[in-house]
C-alpha positions in Angstrom: 0.2 -0.1 0.0 1.2 3.4 -1.0 2.6 5.5 2.1 1.6 8.5 1.1 -1.6 7.9 0.2 -3.8 9.7 3.0 -6.4 7.1 5.6 -8.8 7.9 4.1 -7.3 6.8 0.5 -6.4 3.9 2.0 -9.7 3.2 4.0 -11.0 3.5 -0.3 -8.5 1.5 -1.6 -9.7 -1.1 0.6 -13.2 -0.6 0.6 -13.4 -0.6 -2.7 -15.7 2.7 -2.7 -15.7 4.9 -5.1 -18.0 8.0 -5.2 -20.0 8.7 -7.8 -19.2 12.1 -6.5 -17.5 13.8 -4.0 -20.2 15.1 -1.3 -20.0 19.2 -1.0 -19.8 20.5 2.3 -20.0 24.0 3.8 -17.4 23.1 5.7 -17.7 27.4 7.7 -21.5 26.8 8.1 -21.1 23.0 9.4 -18.7 24.1 11.6 -20.5 27.9 12.5 -23.9 26.0 13.1 -21.7 23.6 15.4 -19.0 26.2 17.4 -16.3 24.7 16.7 -13.6 24.2 14.0 -13.4 19.5 13.3 -10.4 17.7 11.5 -8.9 17.8 9.3 -9.1 14.2 7.9 -11.8 13.6 8.7 -13.4 16.5 7.0 -11.6 14.7 3.5 -13.3 11.5 4.8 -17.0 12.5 4.8 -16.6 14.2 1.6 -15.4 10.5 -0.1 -17.6 8.7 1.8 -20.7 10.5 4.1 -22.5 8.9 5.7 -22.9 5.2 6.0 -20.9 1.6 7.4 -18.4 0.3 7.1 -18.1 -3.4 7.1 -21.9 -3.6 8.5 -20.3 -2.0 11.6 -19.2 1.1 11.8 -21.5 4.0 11.5 -19.9 7.6 10.4 -21.8 11.0 11.5 -21.6 13.4 8.9 -23.5 17.0 8.5 -26.7 17.3 7.1 -26.8 13.6 5.9 -30.4 12.8 4.0 -32.0 11.0 7.3 -31.0 12.7 11.0 -30.4 9.1 12.4 -26.3 10.0 11.0 -26.1 13.9 10.8 -23.1 14.9 13.4 -24.8 18.3 14.1 -28.0 16.8 15.1 -27.0 13.9 17.1 -24.2 16.2 18.7 -27.3 18.7 20.3 -29.1 16.0 20.8 -26.6 14.5 23.2 -26.1 17.5 24.4 -29.3 18.4 25.6 -29.5 15.1 27.0 -26.7 15.1 29.3 -27.2 18.3 31.0 -31.0 18.1 31.6 -30.5 14.7 33.0 -27.4 13.9 35.0 -28.1 10.0 34.7 -27.3 10.8 31.2 -24.0 12.9 32.2 -22.7 10.1 34.0 -21.9 7.9 31.7 -19.7 9.9 29.9 -17.5 10.6 33.2 -14.9 11.9 33.8 -15.5 14.0 30.6 -18.1 16.0 30.0 -19.9 16.1 27.3 -19.7 18.8 23.8 -20.5 21.8 23.4 -19.5 21.8 27.1 -16.2 22.8 27.0 -13.1 20.0 26.0 -16.2 17.8 25.7 -16.6 14.4 24.1 -17.9 15.0 20.4 -19.3 11.9 19.0 -18.6 11.3 15.8 -20.0 7.4 14.8 -21.1 4.4 16.4 -21.1 0.9 15.9 -24.0 -1.6 15.2 -23.3 -3.0 18.8 -24.1 0.7 19.4 -20.3 1.6 21.1 -19.6 4.8 20.4 -16.5 7.0 19.3 -16.0 10.1 19.9 -13.4 13.2 19.8 -12.0 14.7 22.7 -12.4 18.9 21.9 -9.9 19.2 24.3 -7.3 21.4 22.3 -7.6 24.6 20.0 -5.8 22.5 16.7 -9.4 19.4 16.2 -6.6 17.9 14.7 -5.0 17.2 17.9 -8.1 16.0 19.3 -7.5 12.2 20.0 -10.2 9.7 20.3 -11.8 8.3 23.2 -14.2 4.5 22.5 -16.4 3.4 24.8 -17.9 -0.5 24.7 -22.2 -0.5 24.8 -22.1 -3.4 27.0 -18.8 -2.3 29.0 -19.2 0.9 30.0 -17.9 0.0 33.8 -14.1 -0.6 31.7 -13.9 3.2 30.9 -12.6 4.4 28.1 -9.9 3.5 25.6 -7.8 6.4 23.3 -6.8 6.9 20.5 -3.8 9.2 19.7 -5.0 9.0 15.4 -6.6 10.4 12.7 -10.8 9.8 12.9 -9.8 7.8 9.0 -6.7 5.9 10.4 -8.8 4.7 13.7 -11.4 3.2 10.9 -8.9 1.5 9.2 -7.4 -0.3 12.1 -10.8 -1.2 13.4 -11.5 -3.3 10.1 -7.8 -4.0 9.6 -5.8 -4.6 13.2 -6.5 -7.5 15.4 -4.5 -4.9 18.2 -7.2 -2.4 17.8 -9.7 -2.4 20.7 -13.1 -2.9 18.7 -11.1 -4.4 16.2 -13.6 -6.4 13.3 -10.2 -7.7 11.5 -10.5 -11.1 12.7 -14.6 -11.4 10.9 -13.9 -9.8 7.8 -11.4 -10.1 4.3 -12.5 -8.1 2.9 -14.1 -4.3 3.6 -16.6 -2.2 2.1 -18.6 0.8 2.7 -22.4 1.2 3.0 -23.6 4.9 1.6 -26.8 6.0 3.8 -27.0 8.3 1.4 -27.2 7.2 -1.6 -29.1 3.9 -1.2 -31.1 5.7 1.6 -34.8 5.4 0.5 -37.4 7.7 2.9 -38.8 6.3 5.5 -41.7 8.6 6.8 -42.8 7.4 9.7 -38.6 7.6 11.6 -37.6 10.8 9.8 -40.3 12.3 11.7 -39.3 10.1 15.2 -39.7 13.3 17.2 -36.2 11.4 19.3 -34.2 12.2 16.1 
């Protein structure tokens, strides 16, 4: 594999992903609505892939998706409101606060098993944010930390047996299924007020 390739390019290569068109995302608008800048690598990833599932496991959230369930902005707002309103929910993320709290956790993906993947927004430079991951079925085990880009994290989850949350032992080939290109509207699901 080309060592000069970006992690997003490496993901595209191993999944065979060829988007019909690269998404155009108004990043200044997205970041203004969030009130925070986002990692450069994530922006490239979101433009190349959009929201969807890697290997039927890791569900990537991106801004302004056609459906609300994998929309980075809507989910950040919802989780922030829930954590602020209900101390029990906020306690699930200890010792960290939930975004939009300063330095809080901002979720960018989850898994079909309800594992959650966040950036710890504790630096003015989003490219330095670590990734913190939490298993849904073992919150007491605490947080797994990864110091690398979002695309590298996903790549390693798919291919590296040593990586926490790795699914490498289950797959010989890798896929990406777009929620945007393959999604048919579902009025009942899309109208759900919890999303």
